[in-house]
N, C-alpha and C positions, 0 to 999 in steps of 0.2 A: 316417135320417137322414146327409147326404154330408155330407162334410170341410166343400165348399166351403160351405155352409148354415151348419153351425156358425159358423164362421168370420165369416160378412157378419152373422149375429146377435150374436157378441161385439163386433165393430167399431161394431153400432148402437149396443147397450147402453152400448159406453166413451165414444160420442158425446156420449148421452144423458145421462153422468153427468157428462162434459166440462160439457154446456152448464146442467146443475144448479149445478156448482161457477161458472161463469160470472155468472150471474144470481142467486149470495149462500148456496148448500149447497143444504141438502135441502126441497122444493116444503111452502109453509106450509101450515094446517088451510084447508078449505074453509070456508066461512063459511056460518054458521048461515039456513035458508031465507029468502028474503023479500028479501034486502040484504047489505051490508057486513058484515065483523066487526065484535063488540064495541069500543067501544074499550077502553083497556088500565083497568083499576080503579085510581083514585087510591093512593097508597102510606099507610098507616093513620099514618105520623107523618113531619112537616117532615125532612129533614136543612137546611135554613136558614129562620132569625127574623127575620123586620126587625120593631122595636123603635123607634114612635115616640112620641114624649114631648111633646105637646102642650102644651110651655111656657106660663106667663102666666095659667093659669086658665080654663078653660073651664066653664060649664053644661052638665049634662046633656041638659037639652032642646036645645040649640043641634046637640050631635052628634045628635037623633034628627031633626032639623029638616032634610025635603028640598031649601029654598027655599036655606038656608043652606049644608050640606053632603049635595048630593044622594050623590057616588058613597061616602062613609063610610056613610051610610043603607043603600044596598047591599049592600055588603058584610057591613052588620048585618044584612042581611034573610038571605044566602047563608052570613053563617056564626053567632059571637052577639055579645046586645049584655050587659053586665052592668050594670045601671046604679046598684046600692047598694053603690058599693067605697067604705069610710072613706076620708079625708084629712083629718088634723087636723094635718099639715106648716104648720110657721108661714112657709113662703117655698117657693116652684121648685127652690133649689139640696136644701133636706132634702126635697123630696119626690120628686128626684129622686135623691136619695140611698137612700133608703127603696126605690124599687120595682128601683135597681138592687143591692142588696144584701140584698135580702129581711128588712129589720132595720127597727125603727121606733127610729130611733137618732135625737137630737137632733143637728141641723150645723148651724153658723153660718154663716146666708148673706152673710153680709158679709163674712166674714175664709175662705170657703170651703175650708177644708180635707179633705186627702184622707181619705176614708172611712177607719174600723178595722178593719172588715169587710170580706173577699171582698168585689167584685162578680163579677156575672154572668159579663161576660165573663174575668175570672181564671177563673172556675168551666171556663167551657168549655174555654179556652186549657190549663188544667189538667188533664182528666178525656180530653180527644181528642187532647193533645199536637196540638193546632191552633197553626200556625205563628201571630205578629203581626198577620198579611197578611188573617188567615182569618177576624179577629174584630175589627171597626170601632167607635169613639165619631166621633160627627160632631157638634158642637157648632155653634149660631149666631154664640158669641166662642172666641176663644182663648185663654191664660192660663191663670187659675185654674180654670175652666169646661171644662176639661179635666181636671182632677183626680177628678169623678167616674168616670173611664176603669180605675184601680184604687187598691190601698187600699194602706194602710202596714201591712198583717196581715204577721207575720213568714215562715209558711209558704206564700205567694203573691204578695201584691205585684208590684214592678215587674219580677219573673223571668216573670211571667205575665202581662206587661202588653195588654191588646189595643193595636192602631194607632190613632192619633185626627188628626183634621184637625179643620177648623172650617171657615165660610163662605168663605176661599179658595180653598180644596179641596186635594185632594192632591197632585197636581202644579203648581199654582199658585204654591203658598209656595217649597219647594227652587226652582222655575223663577224665581221674583220679579226677581234681579237681570240674569237675563239678559233677561227680558221687558223691561224696564225700557229695557237699551239695544237689540235687535231690536224690539219694539213686539211685537204679539198677533196671530196668524194671523186671517182674516175668516173671518166663516162660513163654510161651507158649501153650499149650498142643493142641499133631497132632489135635484132634475134630473139637478145633476153629477154628486150620489155614482152614479145608473145609469150616465152614459158612464164614468166614472172605471173603473166595477166592468165594463164591456164590454171596454174597452182592457186593462183587467190579463188579463180571460178570455183576452185574442186574445195575451198578450204569454208567458200563463203556456201557452199550446198550443204558441210557436213554442218556448220555453224547456225543456219538458218533457224532450228527452233528454238535459238537463244538468244541470236543479235537483232538487235533492235533494229527498227527503221531506217533510225534515227544516221546509225551510222554506215557511213559512206564508202567504205574498203572496200578495195578492188571494182568498183563501178569506172567507168570512163570518166566522167569528168574530175572525181580522184587521181586516175591515172594522170590526168590532164594535167593540174596542177602539180602533182608532182613528179613530171616531166618537167614541166617550167624550171621548178626549184634547185632540182638538182644540173639542170643545163644553165643555171644563173651560178651555178657553186662550184661547177666541176675543175678540172685542170684548163680547159680548154679555156675557161674566161682568163688565163694570165699569157695565154698564145695564141692573139689576135696578130698575125706578122704581117697579114695581108697588105694593100695598099694605102687601108682606109680604118687603120687600128683603132682611132679615138671614134670615127662613126660605128663602126660595125661595137663598140661596147653600148652603143646608143642602142643599138636594133637590136642587140641580145637583151636588154632593160626593157628596152618597148616589149618583145614578145611579154618576155615576166608578166608584164603588168597586165597586158592584153591578157595574158591566159588565166589568172587570177584572179585581176579586177574586177576586169569586163568595162572602163570605166565607159560614160560619156562623150567626156574629150580625152584625147592622148597627142600630147603635144610633144614634137619630136624635134631639139634642135643641130644639127649636124652641122660641120666648119672644114672637116679637110681637105676641103674646096678650094681652100688659100693657098694649097702646096703650090696652086697654076702661079704664082709670083715665082716661082723658084723655077719649076718644069710643067709645058704644057704637056708634057706626056703622060708625069704621072699626073696628073688633071683630070688625064683623057681615062686614064685607068681608076680614079677615083670612081668619078662618075660610073662607070662599068660597075664598079664592088656596090657602091651605093642602089643602083637598079636590081643587083640581083639582090642587094637586104630591101628593096622595098618589096620585093614579090615574093619573097621569104614570108613577110610580113602579113600578105594579102593571102597566102596560104595557109597562117594559122588561122587568119580570122573567118576564112573560110570552112573550116572545121572545124569551127567551135557554132555549135549550138542554136549560142542568143546571136553571139555577133554576125553570121550567116546572112546576109540578104539584108543585112538592116545596118551596114556601116558602109559611111563614107568617105575615100581618102582625100583630101585636097594637099597639093602638093607645089610650092611655092620656092621660087630663088628670091636669094634674099634681094641682092641687086647683080647688075652685068657683068661683063668684061667683056677688055677689048675685044674686036672683032677677029684679030688675027696677030700669032706670038710673033714678038722682035728677036730681032738676029740670032742669041742667045739663049732662045726655044726658048722663052717665058710666054706667060700670056699678063697681061695688065690687066690692069680694073679699067673700064672703059672712062673715055673724058668726061670730068665735069661737066662739058660746054655742051655733047650730045644732048639734044633735044628728046628728054622724058626720061631717057636711062631706060626702053623698057625690059622689063623683065618675063618669065614667061609663067602660068599657073596650070596644073591638068588638075581637073574634080571628075572622079569615079565612081559609083556607086547612086543609089537614091537621093531624088528629090533633084533631079535634073528636067527643066522641060523637054519633049522630044525633038521640036525641031527650034529652036531659039531665033529670033533675031537681034544679033548683038548692036548695039549701040553704044555712045558716049563715050566718052574716058574713063578710062577704070584708074585704080592708083593700088598701093600695097592696103591704106586702110582702110580699104574694100570689105577685105576680108574678114577683118572682126565681125561687124554687122551680118558678110555676106552667110558665112558660118553660125552667127547667133539663128539666120531665118532658118537655114536647114533644119536646126534642131528647135524650133520654135520657142528661142530665148529673146529676150528683149537687150538690146546696146545704146540705153540711155546716152550715154554721155559718148559714145563715139559719133565724128565726126563725117566717115567716112560711108557710101553708099553700097549699100544690100544691091547686087547685082537681081533688080526681080527680074529683066529679063532670061536672064541664064534659069531661073531656078522657080520649081515648081509654087504655084501660090498656094497659101495656106488662107 
């Protein structure tokens, strides 16, 4: 072989290697015969959990009713529905406290004290060294309703407290005085975003010579955060006229938190279902609206490159209701004498066994250690039991 031929071959190999580097490195393995490569296997455990507490009392049957909550029913069919979870809490505040602390402790719903035992958010922050922005509690009311975020426990407490916000949203609250002076931004229509995206693309190309790589302007992630902020602050934030206005505000704030911070744990405290005390029809309309809110939340998660496929949703009712409305069309709370007072829990996402054999009694206080297990977080002060017959082993 001549020296000239050898030199040509070396140059050709060099050009091929350069082409592979430009295209993204080494070539990918060939797809299996008959089509594209198999989709990536979902992770066995989630990196994020969204816990939604349906406050106000919800019947088990309504969480399984396709006419009332079709999206939640679909989640249950794709995941798991646990219908015999005992809740003997005297009110919604105590029930939420049991869910978050993993202990069957009494909490005075009128005084709303902080729990004495660590909450799930404290465990997540302490065990994973997660910053406050990585763990959120979003409630339908502010003030003492946010006391359930962290406890008075000496080894946990405020030092590892999650971030909190309520219906007004994480950005509307600190900017309230500014918004009062300057007004709120008008909502931007989807078509306008597409046009703005094109203009920014042109501007970025023109500025690519001097624009540093650290500037994220015009890229999908930056736009995602920008849309979340504007949605949070726009005029529609003041115009929630549906059947569940306070719960809708919780969904809005939670969507912003998820888009901007991508927390390890996000807890939503809803409460409009309590209107069942006045009207069964209103109660059903609230559940349907909350079901739509849950689905919007799921769609946001699936559209996020970090959260998609790595987020598990846990939806739990805080306490049950009477089986039938009374003569005045009101749906009261289930009688305290009813054994177990069961509520429903839906778990949807990675971390579930495919064919579990469900066994043993279950209670609200089991949710804290069970979610801890999903995230790989220890919950040493919780007395509830993790649902290891339902969840993937670690």
